PDB file of N, CA, C and O in Angstrom:
ATOM      1  N   UNK A   1     -27.232-143.401 133.872  1.00  0.00           N
ATOM      2  CA  UNK A   1     -27.427-141.772 133.322  1.00  0.00           C
ATOM      3  C   UNK A   1     -26.349-141.178 133.724  1.00  0.00           C
ATOM      4  O   UNK A   1     -25.352-141.634 134.283  1.00  0.00           O
ATOM      5  N   UNK A   2     -26.719-139.734 133.280  1.00  0.00           N
ATOM      6  CA  UNK A   2     -25.197-139.310 132.986  1.00  0.00           C
ATOM      7  C   UNK A   2     -25.561-137.885 134.640  1.00  0.00           C
ATOM      8  O   UNK A   2     -24.882-136.880 134.851  1.00  0.00           O
ATOM      9  N   UNK A   3     -26.569-138.273 135.319  1.00  0.00           N
ATOM     10  CA  UNK A   3     -26.776-137.445 136.496  1.00  0.00           C
ATOM     11  C   UNK A   3     -25.904-139.067 137.818  1.00  0.00           C
ATOM     12  O   UNK A   3     -25.205-138.732 138.774  1.00  0.00           O
ATOM     13  N   UNK A   4     -26.153-140.396 137.553  1.00  0.00           N
ATOM     14  CA  UNK A   4     -25.049-141.007 138.363  1.00  0.00           C
ATOM     15  C   UNK A   4     -23.900-140.762 138.099  1.00  0.00           C
ATOM     16  O   UNK A   4     -23.081-140.156 138.790  1.00  0.00           O
ATOM     17  N   UNK A   5     -23.758-141.292 136.925  1.00  0.00           N
ATOM     18  CA  UNK A   5     -22.042-140.410 136.758  1.00  0.00           C
ATOM     19  C   UNK A   5     -22.133-139.220 137.360  1.00  0.00           C
ATOM     20  O   UNK A   5     -21.687-139.202 138.508  1.00  0.00           O
ATOM     21  N   UNK A   6     -22.616-138.115 136.899  1.00  0.00           N
ATOM     22  CA  UNK A   6     -21.633-136.842 137.534  1.00  0.00           C
ATOM     23  C   UNK A   6     -22.145-136.483 138.924  1.00  0.00           C
ATOM     24  O   UNK A   6     -22.026-135.357 139.406  1.00  0.00           O
ATOM     25  N   UNK A   7     -22.831-137.712 139.651  1.00  0.00           N
ATOM     26  CA  UNK A   7     -23.089-137.534 141.194  1.00  0.00           C
ATOM     27  C   UNK A   7     -22.429-139.050 142.362  1.00  0.00           C
ATOM     28  O   UNK A   7     -22.511-139.148 143.586  1.00  0.00           O
ATOM     29  N   UNK A   8     -21.622-140.331 141.020  1.00  0.00           N
ATOM     30  CA  UNK A   8     -21.522-140.400 141.870  1.00  0.00           C
ATOM     31  C   UNK A   8     -22.224-141.856 142.264  1.00  0.00           C
ATOM     32  O   UNK A   8     -21.599-142.903 142.095  1.00  0.00           O
ATOM     33  N   UNK A   9     -23.427-141.839 142.745  1.00  0.00           N
ATOM     34  CA  UNK A   9     -24.390-142.386 142.709  1.00  0.00           C
ATOM     35  C   UNK A   9     -25.760-142.260 142.821  1.00  0.00           C
ATOM     36  O   UNK A   9     -25.927-142.155 141.606  1.00  0.00           O
ATOM     37  N   UNK A  10     -26.755-142.192 143.214  1.00  0.00           N
ATOM     38  CA  UNK A  10     -27.876-141.406 143.455  1.00  0.00           C
ATOM     39  C   UNK A  10     -28.148-140.214 144.524  1.00  0.00           C
ATOM     40  O   UNK A  10     -29.078-139.410 144.575  1.00  0.00           O
ATOM     41  N   UNK A  11     -27.154-140.360 145.255  1.00  0.00           N
ATOM     42  CA  UNK A  11     -26.946-139.079 146.543  1.00  0.00           C
ATOM     43  C   UNK A  11     -25.831-138.084 146.388  1.00  0.00           C
ATOM     44  O   UNK A  11     -25.087-138.090 145.408  1.00  0.00           O
ATOM     45  N   UNK A  12     -25.801-137.818 146.696  1.00  0.00           N
ATOM     46  CA  UNK A  12     -24.853-136.033 146.447  1.00  0.00           C
ATOM     47  C   UNK A  12     -23.949-136.471 147.715  1.00  0.00           C
ATOM     48  O   UNK A  12     -24.387-135.923 148.726  1.00  0.00           O
ATOM     49  N   UNK A  13     -23.223-136.997 147.885  1.00  0.00           N
ATOM     50  CA  UNK A  13     -21.860-137.361 148.660  1.00  0.00           C
ATOM     51  C   UNK A  13     -20.435-137.181 148.186  1.00  0.00           C
ATOM     52  O   UNK A  13     -20.078-136.538 147.198  1.00  0.00           O
ATOM     53  N   UNK A  14     -19.559-137.949 149.172  1.00  0.00           N
ATOM     54  CA  UNK A  14     -18.202-137.976 148.876  1.00  0.00           C
ATOM     55  C   UNK A  14     -17.715-137.590 147.504  1.00  0.00           C
ATOM     56  O   UNK A  14     -16.989-136.599 147.429  1.00  0.00           O
ATOM     57  N   UNK A  15     -17.939-138.066 146.719  1.00  0.00           N
ATOM     58  CA  UNK A  15     -17.551-138.938 144.629  1.00  0.00           C
ATOM     59  C   UNK A  15     -17.521-137.741 144.072  1.00  0.00           C
ATOM     60  O   UNK A  15     -16.678-137.207 143.351  1.00  0.00           O
ATOM     61  N   UNK A  16     -19.446-137.054 144.858  1.00  0.00           N
ATOM     62  CA  UNK A  16     -19.572-135.652 143.988  1.00  0.00           C
ATOM     63  C   UNK A  16     -18.752-134.727 144.186  1.00  0.00           C
ATOM     64  O   UNK A  16     -18.147-134.133 143.294  1.00  0.00           O
ATOM     65  N   UNK A  17     -18.631-134.458 145.758  1.00  0.00           N
ATOM     66  CA  UNK A  17     -17.914-133.068 145.748  1.00  0.00           C
ATOM     67  C   UNK A  17     -16.265-133.021 145.519  1.00  0.00           C
ATOM     68  O   UNK A  17     -15.478-132.101 145.743  1.00  0.00           O
ATOM     69  N   UNK A  18     -15.965-134.765 144.829  1.00  0.00           N
ATOM     70  CA  UNK A  18     -14.274-134.758 145.095  1.00  0.00           C
ATOM     71  C   UNK A  18     -14.503-134.384 143.419  1.00  0.00           C
ATOM     72  O   UNK A  18     -13.835-133.451 142.973  1.00  0.00           O
ATOM     73  N   UNK A  19     -15.411-135.086 142.533  1.00  0.00           N
ATOM     74  CA  UNK A  19     -15.250-134.861 141.275  1.00  0.00           C
ATOM     75  C   UNK A  19     -16.305-133.209 140.562  1.00  0.00           C
ATOM     76  O   UNK A  19     -16.262-132.925 139.365  1.00  0.00           O
ATOM     77  N   UNK A  20     -16.773-132.733 141.144  1.00  0.00           N
ATOM     78  CA  UNK A  20     -17.301-131.168 141.232  1.00  0.00           C
ATOM     79  C   UNK A  20     -15.681-130.557 141.752  1.00  0.00           C
ATOM     80  O   UNK A  20     -14.894-129.967 141.013  1.00  0.00           O
ATOM     81  N   UNK A  21     -15.444-130.911 143.333  1.00  0.00           N
ATOM     82  CA  UNK A  21     -13.994-129.758 143.446  1.00  0.00           C
ATOM     83  C   UNK A  21     -12.614-130.254 142.387  1.00  0.00           C
ATOM     84  O   UNK A  21     -12.124-129.152 142.141  1.00  0.00           O
ATOM     85  N   UNK A  22     -11.852-131.162 141.737  1.00  0.00           N
ATOM     86  CA  UNK A  22     -11.733-131.125 141.272  1.00  0.00           C
ATOM     87  C   UNK A  22     -12.215-130.353 139.589  1.00  0.00           C
ATOM     88  O   UNK A  22     -11.534-129.447 139.109  1.00  0.00           O
ATOM     89  N   UNK A  23     -13.103-130.748 139.089  1.00  0.00           N
ATOM     90  CA  UNK A  23     -13.420-129.812 138.122  1.00  0.00           C
ATOM     91  C   UNK A  23     -13.452-128.287 137.890  1.00  0.00           C
ATOM     92  O   UNK A  23     -12.978-127.558 137.019  1.00  0.00           O
ATOM     93  N   UNK A  24     -14.324-128.043 139.201  1.00  0.00           N
ATOM     94  CA  UNK A  24     -13.735-125.858 139.323  1.00  0.00           C
ATOM     95  C   UNK A  24     -12.415-125.783 139.244  1.00  0.00           C
ATOM     96  O   UNK A  24     -12.046-124.789 138.618  1.00  0.00           O
ATOM     97  N   UNK A  25     -11.408-126.583 139.715  1.00  0.00           N
ATOM     98  CA  UNK A  25     -10.048-126.947 140.493  1.00  0.00           C
ATOM     99  C   UNK A  25      -9.259-126.331 138.855  1.00  0.00           C
ATOM    100  O   UNK A  25      -8.582-125.359 138.520  1.00  0.00           O
ATOM    101  N   UNK A  26      -9.831-127.551 138.185  1.00  0.00           N
ATOM    102  CA  UNK A  26      -9.159-127.260 136.782  1.00  0.00           C
ATOM    103  C   UNK A  26      -9.263-127.133 135.476  1.00  0.00           C
ATOM    104  O   UNK A  26      -8.758-127.531 134.427  1.00  0.00           O
ATOM    105  N   UNK A  27     -10.484-126.114 136.091  1.00  0.00           N
ATOM    106  CA  UNK A  27     -11.182-126.195 134.692  1.00  0.00           C
ATOM    107  C   UNK A  27     -10.947-124.216 134.075  1.00  0.00           C
ATOM    108  O   UNK A  27     -11.416-123.842 133.000  1.00  0.00           O
ATOM    109  N   UNK A  28     -10.066-123.140 135.146  1.00  0.00           N
ATOM    110  CA  UNK A  28      -9.936-122.141 135.494  1.00  0.00           C
ATOM    111  C   UNK A  28      -8.112-122.585 133.803  1.00  0.00           C
ATOM    112  O   UNK A  28      -7.921-122.069 132.702  1.00  0.00           O
ATOM    113  N   UNK A  29      -7.604-123.296 134.299  1.00  0.00           N
ATOM    114  CA  UNK A  29      -6.450-124.101 133.547  1.00  0.00           C
ATOM    115  C   UNK A  29      -6.324-124.581 131.960  1.00  0.00           C
ATOM    116  O   UNK A  29      -5.388-124.459 131.169  1.00  0.00           O
ATOM    117  N   UNK A  30      -7.271-125.009 131.854  1.00  0.00           N
ATOM    118  CA  UNK A  30      -7.845-125.745 131.021  1.00  0.00           C
ATOM    119  C   UNK A  30      -8.177-123.761 129.966  1.00  0.00           C
ATOM    120  O   UNK A  30      -7.523-123.524 128.950  1.00  0.00           O
ATOM    121  N   UNK A  31      -8.903-123.031 130.351  1.00  0.00           N
ATOM    122  CA  UNK A  31      -9.686-122.012 129.922  1.00  0.00           C
ATOM    123  C   UNK A  31      -7.736-120.983 129.398  1.00  0.00           C
ATOM    124  O   UNK A  31      -7.476-120.492 128.300  1.00  0.00           O
ATOM    125  N   UNK A  32      -7.038-121.003 130.338  1.00  0.00           N
ATOM    126  CA  UNK A  32      -6.355-120.004 130.080  1.00  0.00           C
ATOM    127  C   UNK A  32      -5.395-120.925 129.042  1.00  0.00           C
ATOM    128  O   UNK A  32      -4.935-120.282 128.098  1.00  0.00           O
ATOM    129  N   UNK A  33      -5.080-122.187 129.096  1.00  0.00           N
ATOM    130  CA  UNK A  33      -3.970-122.598 128.267  1.00  0.00           C
ATOM    131  C   UNK A  33      -4.736-122.616 126.867  1.00  0.00           C
ATOM    132  O   UNK A  33      -4.068-122.246 125.901  1.00  0.00           O
ATOM    133  N   UNK A  34      -5.508-122.841 126.736  1.00  0.00           N
ATOM    134  CA  UNK A  34      -6.956-122.813 124.976  1.00  0.00           C
ATOM    135  C   UNK A  34      -6.520-121.632 125.005  1.00  0.00           C
ATOM    136  O   UNK A  34      -5.596-121.450 124.212  1.00  0.00           O
ATOM    137  N   UNK A  35      -7.051-120.071 126.075  1.00  0.00           N
ATOM    138  CA  UNK A  35      -6.843-118.578 125.656  1.00  0.00           C
ATOM    139  C   UNK A  35      -5.044-118.088 124.954  1.00  0.00           C
ATOM    140  O   UNK A  35      -4.816-117.154 124.186  1.00  0.00           O
ATOM    141  N   UNK A  36      -3.981-119.116 125.565  1.00  0.00           N
ATOM    142  CA  UNK A  36      -2.678-118.318 125.563  1.00  0.00           C
ATOM    143  C   UNK A  36      -2.521-120.172 123.545  1.00  0.00           C
ATOM    144  O   UNK A  36      -1.932-120.131 122.465  1.00  0.00           O
ATOM    145  N   UNK A  37      -2.990-120.752 123.900  1.00  0.00           N
ATOM    146  CA  UNK A  37      -2.679-121.396 122.403  1.00  0.00           C
ATOM    147  C   UNK A  37      -3.353-120.682 121.940  1.00  0.00           C
ATOM    148  O   UNK A  37      -2.518-120.123 121.229  1.00  0.00           O
ATOM    149  N   UNK A  38      -5.313-119.606 121.484  1.00  0.00           N
ATOM    150  CA  UNK A  38      -5.638-118.782 120.935  1.00  0.00           C
ATOM    151  C   UNK A  38      -4.877-117.785 120.459  1.00  0.00           C
ATOM    152  O   UNK A  38      -4.640-117.720 119.253  1.00  0.00           O
ATOM    153  N   UNK A  39      -4.423-116.933 121.286  1.00  0.00           N
ATOM    154  CA  UNK A  39      -3.736-116.030 121.222  1.00  0.00           C
ATOM    155  C   UNK A  39      -1.985-116.190 120.429  1.00  0.00           C
ATOM    156  O   UNK A  39      -1.261-115.273 120.041  1.00  0.00           O
ATOM    157  N   UNK A  40      -1.717-117.725 120.399  1.00  0.00           N
ATOM    158  CA  UNK A  40      -0.317-117.762 119.715  1.00  0.00           C
ATOM    159  C   UNK A  40      -0.768-117.812 118.503  1.00  0.00           C
ATOM    160  O   UNK A  40      -0.247-116.979 117.761  1.00  0.00           O
ATOM    161  N   UNK A  41      -1.893-118.785 117.820  1.00  0.00           N
ATOM    162  CA  UNK A  41      -2.175-118.393 116.703  1.00  0.00           C
ATOM    163  C   UNK A  41      -3.005-117.482 115.878  1.00  0.00           C
ATOM    164  O   UNK A  41      -3.369-117.657 114.715  1.00  0.00           O
ATOM    165  N   UNK A  42      -3.319-116.186 116.899  1.00  0.00           N
ATOM    166  CA  UNK A  42      -3.645-115.449 115.936  1.00  0.00           C
ATOM    167  C   UNK A  42      -2.443-114.793 116.023  1.00  0.00           C
ATOM    168  O   UNK A  42      -2.319-113.987 115.101  1.00  0.00           O
ATOM    169  N   UNK A  43      -1.683-114.820 116.635  1.00  0.00           N
ATOM    170  CA  UNK A  43       0.020-114.114 116.463  1.00  0.00           C
ATOM    171  C   UNK A  43       0.435-114.229 115.650  1.00  0.00           C
ATOM    172  O   UNK A  43       1.086-113.345 115.094  1.00  0.00           O
ATOM    173  N   UNK A  44       0.211-115.604 115.115  1.00  0.00           N
ATOM    174  CA  UNK A  44       1.281-116.281 113.999  1.00  0.00           C
ATOM    175  C   UNK A  44       0.461-116.293 113.048  1.00  0.00           C
ATOM    176  O   UNK A  44       1.042-116.604 112.008  1.00  0.00           O
ATOM    177  N   UNK A  45      -0.609-116.103 112.904  1.00  0.00           N
ATOM    178  CA  UNK A  45      -1.331-116.200 110.942  1.00  0.00           C
ATOM    179  C   UNK A  45      -2.410-114.941 111.362  1.00  0.00           C
ATOM    180  O   UNK A  45      -3.507-115.405 111.051  1.00  0.00           O
ATOM    181  N   UNK A  46      -2.575-113.889 111.790  1.00  0.00           N
ATOM    182  CA  UNK A  46      -3.309-112.811 111.759  1.00  0.00           C
ATOM    183  C   UNK A  46      -4.666-113.306 111.827  1.00  0.00           C
ATOM    184  O   UNK A  46      -4.736-114.534 111.788  1.00  0.00           O
ATOM    185  N   UNK A  47      -6.151-112.464 111.949  1.00  0.00           N
ATOM    186  CA  UNK A  47      -6.835-112.513 111.372  1.00  0.00           C
ATOM    187  C   UNK A  47      -6.798-112.775 110.635  1.00  0.00           C
ATOM    188  O   UNK A  47      -5.829-113.161 109.982  1.00  0.00           O
ATOM    189  N   UNK A  48      -8.598-112.632 110.201  1.00  0.00           N
ATOM    190  CA  UNK A  48      -8.927-112.171 108.250  1.00  0.00           C
ATOM    191  C   UNK A  48      -9.042-110.710 108.187  1.00  0.00           C
ATOM    192  O   UNK A  48      -8.872-109.923 109.119  1.00  0.00           O
ATOM    193  N   UNK A  49      -9.390-110.413 106.822  1.00  0.00           N
ATOM    194  CA  UNK A  49     -10.030-109.266 106.498  1.00  0.00           C
ATOM    195  C   UNK A  49     -10.999-110.101 105.720  1.00  0.00           C
ATOM    196  O   UNK A  49     -10.569-111.145 105.230  1.00  0.00           O
ATOM    197  N   UNK A  50     -12.223-109.779 105.551  1.00  0.00           N
ATOM    198  CA  UNK A  50     -13.292-110.284 105.068  1.00  0.00           C
ATOM    199  C   UNK A  50     -13.221-108.943 103.556  1.00  0.00           C
ATOM    200  O   UNK A  50     -13.226-109.174 102.347  1.00  0.00           O
ATOM    201  N   UNK A  51     -13.169-107.748 104.209  1.00  0.00           N
ATOM    202  CA  UNK A  51     -13.731-106.449 103.187  1.00  0.00           C
ATOM    203  C   UNK A  51     -12.146-106.660 102.294  1.00  0.00           C
ATOM    204  O   UNK A  51     -12.208-106.464 101.081  1.00  0.00           O
ATOM    205  N   UNK A  52     -11.245-106.916 102.687  1.00  0.00           N
ATOM    206  CA  UNK A  52      -9.756-106.825 101.671  1.00  0.00           C
ATOM    207  C   UNK A  52      -9.284-105.269 102.016  1.00  0.00           C
ATOM    208  O   UNK A  52      -8.367-104.801 101.341  1.00  0.00           O
ATOM    209  N   UNK A  53      -9.930-104.414 103.114  1.00  0.00           N
ATOM    210  CA  UNK A  53      -9.655-102.976 103.160  1.00  0.00           C
ATOM    211  C   UNK A  53      -8.371-103.596 103.587  1.00  0.00           C
ATOM    212  O   UNK A  53      -8.223-104.734 104.032  1.00  0.00           O
ATOM    213  N   UNK A  54      -6.947-102.167 103.273  1.00  0.00           N
ATOM    214  CA  UNK A  54      -6.176-102.114 103.896  1.00  0.00           C
ATOM    215  C   UNK A  54      -6.088-101.168 105.086  1.00  0.00           C
ATOM    216  O   UNK A  54      -6.125 -99.938 105.031  1.00  0.00           O
ATOM    217  N   UNK A  55      -5.969-101.904 106.136  1.00  0.00           N
ATOM    218  CA  UNK A  55      -5.505-101.149 107.577  1.00  0.00           C
ATOM    219  C   UNK A  55      -4.322-100.943 108.413  1.00  0.00           C
ATOM    220  O   UNK A  55      -4.162-100.722 109.613  1.00  0.00           O
ATOM    221  N   UNK A  56      -3.447-101.100 107.283  1.00  0.00           N
ATOM    222  CA  UNK A  56      -2.465-100.448 108.515  1.00  0.00           C
ATOM    223  C   UNK A  56      -2.273 -99.171 107.761  1.00  0.00           C
ATOM    224  O   UNK A  56      -1.170 -98.926 107.274  1.00  0.00           O
ATOM    225  N   UNK A  57      -3.138 -98.454 107.650  1.00  0.00           N
ATOM    226  CA  UNK A  57      -2.797 -96.747 107.803  1.00  0.00           C
ATOM    227  C   UNK A  57      -2.710 -96.371 108.998  1.00  0.00           C
ATOM    228  O   UNK A  57      -1.988 -95.400 109.225  1.00  0.00           O
ATOM    229  N   UNK A  58      -3.678 -97.266 110.519  1.00  0.00           N
ATOM    230  CA  UNK A  58      -4.395 -96.765 111.011  1.00  0.00           C
ATOM    231  C   UNK A  58      -3.540 -96.834 112.411  1.00  0.00           C
ATOM    232  O   UNK A  58      -3.496 -95.948 113.265  1.00  0.00           O
ATOM    233  N   UNK A  59      -2.773 -98.290 112.441  1.00  0.00           N
ATOM    234  CA  UNK A  59      -1.878 -99.306 112.712  1.00  0.00           C
ATOM    235  C   UNK A  59      -1.382 -98.129 114.182  1.00  0.00           C
ATOM    236  O   UNK A  59      -1.594 -96.923 114.063  1.00  0.00           O
ATOM    237  N   UNK A  60      -0.845 -98.604 115.249  1.00  0.00           N
ATOM    238  CA  UNK A  60      -0.047 -98.167 116.512  1.00  0.00           C
ATOM    239  C   UNK A  60       0.100 -99.160 117.071  1.00  0.00           C
ATOM    240  O   UNK A  60      -0.739-100.059 117.008  1.00  0.00           O
ATOM    241  N   UNK A  61       1.446 -99.269 117.915  1.00  0.00           N
ATOM    242  CA  UNK A  61       2.419 -99.951 118.170  1.00  0.00           C
ATOM    243  C   UNK A  61       1.604-100.660 119.467  1.00  0.00           C
ATOM    244  O   UNK A  61       0.832 -99.880 120.024  1.00  0.00           O
ATOM    245  N   UNK A  62       1.647-101.680 119.890  1.00  0.00           N
ATOM    246  CA  UNK A  62       1.173-102.413 120.975  1.00  0.00           C
ATOM    247  C   UNK A  62       1.651-101.862 122.486  1.00  0.00           C
ATOM    248  O   UNK A  62       1.103-101.141 123.320  1.00  0.00           O
ATOM    249  N   UNK A  63       2.632-102.387 122.442  1.00  0.00           N
ATOM    250  CA  UNK A  63       3.735-102.463 123.318  1.00  0.00           C
ATOM    251  C   UNK A  63       3.796-100.859 124.120  1.00  0.00           C
ATOM    252  O   UNK A  63       3.320-100.849 125.255  1.00  0.00           O
ATOM    253  N   UNK A  64       4.181 -99.941 123.748  1.00  0.00           N
ATOM    254  CA  UNK A  64       4.384 -99.065 124.055  1.00  0.00           C
ATOM    255  C   UNK A  64       2.830 -97.853 124.738  1.00  0.00           C
ATOM    256  O   UNK A  64       2.627 -97.408 125.867  1.00  0.00           O
ATOM    257  N   UNK A  65       1.918 -97.666 123.238  1.00  0.00           N
ATOM    258  CA  UNK A  65       0.199 -97.171 123.918  1.00  0.00           C
ATOM    259  C   UNK A  65      -0.301 -98.113 124.348  1.00  0.00           C
ATOM    260  O   UNK A  65      -0.628 -97.922 125.519  1.00  0.00           O
ATOM    261  N   UNK A  66      -0.642 -99.477 123.841  1.00  0.00           N
ATOM    262  CA  UNK A  66      -1.486 -99.561 124.829  1.00  0.00           C
ATOM    263  C   UNK A  66      -1.006-101.001 126.575  1.00  0.00           C
ATOM    264  O   UNK A  66      -1.925-101.505 127.221  1.00  0.00           O
ATOM    265  N   UNK A  67       0.382-101.278 126.867  1.00  0.00           N
ATOM    266  CA  UNK A  67       0.648-101.648 127.768  1.00  0.00           C
ATOM    267  C   UNK A  67       0.243-100.480 129.149  1.00  0.00           C
ATOM    268  O   UNK A  67      -0.434-100.661 130.161  1.00  0.00           O
ATOM    269  N   UNK A  68       0.883 -99.436 128.720  1.00  0.00           N
ATOM    270  CA  UNK A  68       0.554 -98.069 129.563  1.00  0.00           C
ATOM    271  C   UNK A  68       0.176 -97.959 129.487  1.00  0.00           C
ATOM    272  O   UNK A  68      -0.258 -98.244 130.604  1.00  0.00           O
ATOM    273  N   UNK A  69      -1.059 -97.431 128.732  1.00  0.00           N
ATOM    274  CA  UNK A  69      -3.217 -97.819 128.453  1.00  0.00           C
ATOM    275  C   UNK A  69      -3.522 -98.849 130.351  1.00  0.00           C
ATOM    276  O   UNK A  69      -3.806 -98.542 131.509  1.00  0.00           O
ATOM    277  N   UNK A  70      -3.179-100.248 129.454  1.00  0.00           N
ATOM    278  CA  UNK A  70      -4.058-100.815 131.053  1.00  0.00           C
ATOM    279  C   UNK A  70      -3.323-100.717 132.329  1.00  0.00           C
ATOM    280  O   UNK A  70      -3.839-100.526 133.430  1.00  0.00           O
ATOM    281  N   UNK A  71      -1.924-100.885 132.042  1.00  0.00           N
ATOM    282  CA  UNK A  71      -1.012-100.348 133.643  1.00  0.00           C
ATOM    283  C   UNK A  71      -1.487 -99.746 134.265  1.00  0.00           C
ATOM    284  O   UNK A  71      -1.331-100.024 135.454  1.00  0.00           O
ATOM    285  N   UNK A  72      -2.482 -98.392 133.899  1.00  0.00           N
ATOM    286  CA  UNK A  72      -3.047 -96.745 133.883  1.00  0.00           C
ATOM    287  C   UNK A  72      -4.263 -97.430 134.235  1.00  0.00           C
ATOM    288  O   UNK A  72      -4.788 -96.730 135.100  1.00  0.00           O
ATOM    289  N   UNK A  73      -4.897 -98.318 134.037  1.00  0.00           N
ATOM    290  CA  UNK A  73      -5.955 -98.956 134.476  1.00  0.00           C
ATOM    291  C   UNK A  73      -5.535 -99.161 135.272  1.00  0.00           C
ATOM    292  O   UNK A  73      -5.280 -98.540 136.303  1.00  0.00           O
ATOM    293  N   UNK A  74      -5.379-100.120 134.922  1.00  0.00           N
ATOM    294  CA  UNK A  74      -5.303-100.782 136.151  1.00  0.00           C
ATOM    295  C   UNK A  74      -4.657-100.225 137.954  1.00  0.00           C
ATOM    296  O   UNK A  74      -4.608-100.837 139.021  1.00  0.00           O
ATOM    297  N   UNK A  75      -4.323 -99.044 137.620  1.00  0.00           N
ATOM    298  CA  UNK A  75      -3.513 -98.876 138.716  1.00  0.00           C
ATOM    299  C   UNK A  75      -4.995 -98.340 139.470  1.00  0.00           C
ATOM    300  O   UNK A  75      -5.499 -98.740 140.519  1.00  0.00           O
ATOM    301  N   UNK A  76      -5.515 -97.199 138.435  1.00  0.00           N
ATOM    302  CA  UNK A  76      -7.145 -96.596 139.313  1.00  0.00           C
ATOM    303  C   UNK A  76      -7.876 -97.289 139.584  1.00  0.00           C
ATOM    304  O   UNK A  76      -9.023 -96.955 139.879  1.00  0.00           O
ATOM    305  N   UNK A  77      -7.342 -98.802 139.569  1.00  0.00           N
ATOM    306  CA  UNK A  77      -9.055 -99.408 139.562  1.00  0.00           C
ATOM    307  C   UNK A  77      -8.242-100.205 141.707  1.00  0.00           C
ATOM    308  O   UNK A  77      -8.986-100.846 142.449  1.00  0.00           O
TER     309      UNK A  77
END
């Protein structure tokens, strides 16, 4: 069963702790990797605009404005 596979037997023992430690160690790296892939694809292709309304008129550059805003927010925390 699934419980026996996850636990490594019928009781919580050394294989259980090893598996869950490995899972909790590797999972943040997997999530970070998937996030980087997602952001890269979003940066290259852009997000879709289902309404077709041009949104270029109200855009501001990310780097000077939002980078400074985020750094100030982190500094205040």
